[in-house]
C-alpha positions in Angstrom: -42.7 -24.0 -17.4 -44.4 -21.1 -15.6 -41.4 -20.6 -13.3 -39.2 -20.7 -16.4 -41.1 -17.9 -18.1 -41.2 -15.8 -14.9 -37.5 -16.1 -14.6 -37.0 -15.0 -18.2 -39.4 -12.1 -17.8 -37.7 -11.0 -14.5 -34.3 -11.2 -16.2 -33.3 -13.7 -13.4 -31.4 -16.1 -15.7 -27.7 -16.9 -16.1 -25.7 -14.5 -18.2 -25.0 -17.1 -20.8 -28.7 -17.9 -21.4 -29.8 -16.6 -24.8 -33.4 -17.5 -24.4 -36.1 -14.9 -24.7 -39.8 -14.5 -24.2 -42.0 -12.6 -26.7 -45.7 -12.1 -27.2 -48.1 -10.3 -29.5 -48.7 -10.0 -33.2 -46.0 -7.5 -34.1 -43.2 -9.4 -32.5 -44.3 -12.7 -33.9 -44.6 -11.2 -37.4 -40.9 -10.3 -37.1 -40.0 -13.6 -35.7 -41.9 -15.3 -38.6 -39.3 -13.8 -40.9 -36.4 -15.6 -39.3 -35.3 -19.2 -38.6 -34.8 -18.5 -34.9 -35.5 -21.8 -33.0 -38.6 -21.8 -30.8 -38.5 -23.9 -27.6 -42.2 -23.7 -26.9 -45.3 -21.7 -27.3 -48.2 -20.8 -25.0 -51.7 -20.1 -26.3 -54.8 -18.9 -24.6 -57.6 -19.8 -27.0 -60.1 -17.3 -25.5 -57.8 -14.4 -26.3 -57.1 -15.3 -29.9 -59.8 -13.7 -32.0 -58.3 -11.9 -35.1 -57.7 -13.7 -38.3 -54.1 -12.4 -38.3 -53.5 -13.9 -34.8 -55.1 -17.2 -35.8 -52.8 -17.5 -38.9 -49.7 -16.7 -36.8 -50.7 -19.3 -34.2 -51.1 -21.9 -36.8 -47.6 -21.2 -38.2 -45.9 -21.3 -34.8 -47.7 -24.5 -33.9 -45.8 -26.0 -36.8 -42.5 -24.6 -35.7 -42.3 -26.3 -32.3 -43.1 -29.6 -30.8 -43.9 -28.1 -27.4 -47.3 -26.3 -27.1 -49.2 -25.4 -24.0 -52.8 -24.2 -23.8 -53.4 -22.1 -20.7 -56.3 -20.4 -19.1 -57.0 -16.6 -19.5 -56.2 -15.8 -15.8 -52.8 -17.5 -16.0 -52.0 -15.9 -19.3 -52.9 -12.5 -17.9 -50.6 -13.0 -15.0 -47.7 -13.7 -17.3 -48.5 -10.9 -19.8 -47.5 -7.3 -19.1 -50.2 -6.1 -21.5 -53.7 -4.8 -20.7 -55.2 -6.5 -23.8 -52.9 -9.5 -24.7 -53.2 -11.3 -28.0 -53.2 -14.7 -26.4 -49.9 -16.2 -27.6 -46.4 -16.2 -26.3 -43.2 -17.9 -27.4 -39.9 -18.8 -25.9 -36.9 -19.0 -28.3 -33.2 -18.8 -28.5 -31.5 -15.6 -29.9 -28.6 -16.3 -32.4 -25.1 -15.1 -31.8 -23.6 -13.4 -34.8 -19.9 -14.1 -35.0 -18.0 -10.9 -36.1 -15.7 -13.1 -38.2 -18.7 -14.4 -40.1 -20.7 -11.2 -40.5 -21.0 -10.3 -44.1 -21.9 -6.6 -44.9 -22.7 -5.2 -48.3 -20.7 -2.4 -49.9 -21.7 1.1 -48.7 -23.0 -0.5 -45.4 -24.2 1.4 -42.3 -23.7 0.0 -38.8 -24.6 1.5 -35.5 -22.2 0.9 -32.6 -23.5 1.1 -29.0 -20.7 1.6 -26.5 -21.5 0.8 -22.9 -25.3 1.5 -23.1 -27.0 0.5 -19.9 -30.7 0.8 -20.6 -32.2 -2.2 -22.3 -35.2 0.0 -23.3 -33.0 2.4 -25.1 -31.2 -0.4 -26.9 -34.5 -1.9 -28.0 -35.7 1.5 -29.3 -32.5 1.9 -31.2 -32.9 -1.6 -32.8 -36.4 -0.6 -33.9 -35.1 2.6 -35.5 -32.2 0.7 -37.2 -34.6 -1.8 -38.6 -36.8 1.0 -40.0 -33.9 3.0 -41.4 -32.3 -0.1 -43.1 -29.1 -0.3 -40.9 -27.1 -3.3 -41.8 -26.0 -4.3 -38.2 -25.9 -3.1 -34.6 -22.7 -3.7 -32.7 -22.7 -3.7 -28.9 -19.4 -3.2 -27.3 -18.5 -2.8 -23.6 -21.9 -4.4 -22.9 -23.8 -3.4 -19.8 -27.2 -5.0 -20.7 -28.2 -8.3 -22.2 -29.7 -8.1 -25.6 -32.3 -10.8 -24.6 -33.5 -8.6 -21.8 -37.3 -8.6 -21.8 -37.4 -4.8 -21.8 -35.1 -4.8 -24.9 -37.2 -7.4 -26.7 -40.4 -5.4 -26.0 -39.0 -2.0 -26.9 -37.5 -3.4 -30.2 -41.0 -4.5 -31.4 -39.4 -7.5 -32.9 -36.4 -5.8 -34.5 -34.1 -7.7 -32.3 -35.0 -10.7 -34.4 -34.2 -9.2 -37.8 -31.3 -6.8 -37.2 -28.0 -8.6 -36.9 -26.4 -7.9 -33.5 -22.7 -8.4 -32.9 -21.2 -8.2 -29.5 -17.6 -7.1 -28.6 -16.3 -7.1 -25.0 -13.9 -4.3 -25.6 -14.0 -1.2 -27.8 -10.7 -2.0 -29.4 -12.1 -5.3 -30.7 -14.9 -3.4 -32.4 -12.5 -0.7 -33.7 -10.2 -3.3 -35.3 -13.2 -5.0 -37.0 -14.4 -1.7 -38.4 -10.9 -0.8 -39.7 -10.5 -4.2 -41.2 -13.7 -3.7 -43.1 -12.9 -0.2 -44.3 -15.5 1.7 -42.2 -15.4 5.4 -41.8 -16.1 6.0 -38.1 -18.2 8.8 -36.7 -18.6 9.5 -33.0 -21.8 11.1 -31.7 -20.4 13.7 -29.3 -22.3 16.6 -27.8 -19.0 18.6 -27.6 -18.2 18.1 -31.3 -17.9 21.2 -33.6 -19.2 19.5 -36.7 -23.0 19.1 -37.2 -24.3 15.7 -38.4 -25.7 17.3 -41.6 -23.6 17.9 -44.7 -21.2 15.0 -44.2 -20.3 12.7 -47.2 -21.2 9.4 -45.6 -20.0 7.5 -48.7 -18.5 4.0 -48.3 -18.9 1.9 -45.2 -20.1 4.1 -42.4 -20.2 3.4 -38.6 -21.9 5.8 -36.1 -20.8 5.3 -32.5 -23.0 6.3 -29.5 -22.1 6.1 -25.9 -24.1 5.8 -22.6 -25.9 8.9 -21.4 -23.9 8.7 -18.1 -20.4 8.1 -19.3 -20.4 8.9 -23.0 -18.2 7.1 -25.5 -15.1 5.2 -24.2 -11.9 7.3 -24.6 -10.3 4.4 -26.6 -12.3 5.5 -29.7 -10.7 9.0 -29.7 -7.2 7.4 -30.1 -8.0 6.4 -33.6 -8.9 8.0 -36.9 -12.4 9.1 -36.3 -14.7 12.1 -36.9 -16.9 13.6 -34.2 -20.3 15.0 -35.0 -23.2 16.5 -33.0 -26.9 17.2 -33.2 -27.6 20.9 -32.7 -29.6 21.7 -29.6 -31.7 24.8 -30.1 -33.5 24.9 -26.8 -32.4 24.8 -23.1 -31.5 21.1 -23.0 -27.9 20.2 -23.8 -28.5 16.7 -25.2 -31.0 14.2 -26.5 -32.0 10.8 -25.2 -29.5 8.3 -26.8 -32.4 6.4 -28.5 -33.7 9.6 -30.1 -30.1 10.7 -31.2 -29.4 7.2 -32.7 -32.7 7.4 -34.6 -31.9 10.8 -36.1 -28.4 9.8 -37.2 -29.4 6.4 -38.5 -32.1 7.9 -40.7 -29.9 10.8 -41.8 -27.1 8.5 -43.0 -29.3 5.8 -44.6 -31.5 8.4 -46.4 -28.3 10.2 -47.6 -27.1 6.9 -49.1 -30.5 6.1 -50.7 -30.7 9.6 -52.2 -27.2 9.2 -53.7 -28.3 5.9 -55.2 -31.5 7.4 -56.7 -33.7 5.3 -54.5 -36.5 6.5 -52.2 -38.4 5.0 -49.3 -42.0 4.0 -49.6 -44.2 6.1 -47.4 -45.1 3.8 -44.6 -46.2 6.4 -42.1 
């Protein structure tokens, strides 16, 4: 069991393995909202002290048949936190079939083309969860979405935001076209600013890797490019920051049009 967790945490697992490790209150609160199957849980009783943690532990004890109680020193070796909450779970991430993904009218999806950093992808998932994005699509994948760094950076959003994977950009393009999405490419060389666009109807925003950008295949189709103005000396933003700005801009635009407003959770 310990070797299994170490392999998962070190990302030393077969590519087809969809299992993940997560720990802490925030991530388990997100996991609590799903029906993701849990293989087993690890608890360190000496580290579980808040009422919130105790309630979560009780729930997850009822979600799996396999429970392990471990000593503080062993748990600390497994954890990458200075002050761990004392519980850790191993589960299996679902695969969302593109053919079965149902999106609402006026939907927003974020497409990540060839992103290599699992930390950036996790940050984007967290922002997409906060903004109310309907799905994240990963095409031309260069990182596993059950990578431990991605799980951690997403703060549990990887459990709640539907993720669809396409091996090639054209597969994703055809899906978007078939579902009447207007496609916007985030391009530092674009002439049009992200502000002031209509964003009505189904909207997809595509972001590429910081090293290679968006695959050229996207530019062979009916798309619109847009950019985020850079007013300082740097010529671009981190892709996680750029995705957050665009996701919130588009989702807030749609909410404003509908007469809705977000609660102030800051």
